[in-house]
N, C-alpha and C positions, 0 to 999 in steps of 0.2 A: 918146300913151302917156307915162307918167311914168318918168323914169329913176331907178334906184336899186337897192338890195339890201335885201331883207326876209328875215329868218330867224325862223322860229317853231317852237316845240315842238308837235308834233301828237300825241305820245304820251309820257306820263311814263315814267320809267326802269323797265325790267323787272328781273328778278332779278340780272342781271349789271351793272346800273347804267347801261345805255345808253338814251339818249333816241332818239325818232324825230323828226327835224327835217324841215322843208321850207324850201328856199331859193328865192326868186323874184328873178330878175335881169333888168333891163330897161334899154335905152337908148331914145332917142326913136323908133326904128324897129322894134326886135325885142325879144323877151323869151323867157325859158326858165325852167324850174323843175326841181327835183330833190328827191326825198324820200330820206333816208339816215339811217343809225344812227350815233350817236356819243356821247361822254361830255359832261357838262355844260361842261367846259373846252375843248371842241373848237376854239374859235376864239381862245382866250386868247393864245397866242404870236403869232398873226397880228395880233390887235388891239394887243398890246403893241408890236410892231414898227411898226405904222402910226402910233402916237403920236409917234414920233421921225422920221417920214418927211417929206421926204427929207433925209438927212444930206449927200449930194452929188448932183450931177446924174445920176450913174450908178447911184444907189441903186435897188433894187427889192425889193419884199416879195411873197412868194409863199405862197399856200395851195394845197395839192394834196391831193386826196382820191382814193384808189384809184390805179389805173394806167391809162394810155392803152393802146390796143391794142399788143400786142407780137407782131410777125410775123403780124399779121392776127387774132390770137386774144386776146380780153380775159382778164385774170387776175382781174379784179374784176367785181362786179355793175354798177359805174358808175364814171365818172371826172368829176372837176371840178377846174378850174384857175382860180384868181384870181391874176393877176399885176399888181401895181401898179408903174408905172414912169413916169419923166419922159420926155416926148416932145419937149421943146424946151429951149433954154438958159435960159429964164426959170423953169423948174421946173414948168411945167404938167404935170399927170399924168393918166393914164388907167388903167383897169382892163381888162386883157384877160381875157375870160371864155371858157372852153371847158367845155361840159357834154355828156357822152356817156352815154346810158343803157345802152349795150352790149346792147340788146334785139335779138331776131331780127326780121327783116322780117315783117310790115309795121309793127311797133311801134317800130322803130329810130328814134332821134332823136339828132342831133349838132348843137350850136349853137356858133358861134364869132363873137364880136363884141366891141366895146369900149364901155365906159361912161366918159364924161368928166365 
C-alpha cells in the first residue's frame, strides 16, 4: 500500500458554494477515506501553515473537521483530524490521522494511525 494523502472534488459546488470532497489517507499498513462537504479554500490555512513547518521542534499544524464524540454522542456527521508534528530532535515529522464516520452500527468506522 502506498502512503500519502489524496484529496479530490467529487461534486462541483452547489447553490451555497460548497464542494463535495473525498480524502484518501494511507500509510504502508492501513488506509481510510472520508467524503465531506466544504468550500474551495477548505485546506488553505492548513496548507499555508505547512509551508513554514516546522518553525521549532515543538511546532505542530492541525486540521480538524467536525467534532469528535462528546459524551458519547456525535454533534457532527463525521470527524477528521490531521495533526502534523515532529517526533524526534532531528525534526522528523509524522501526520496523526483520525477519521470517524459517526455512523450507526454496522456501518460505523473509526481509524487512527500515523503517516510518516
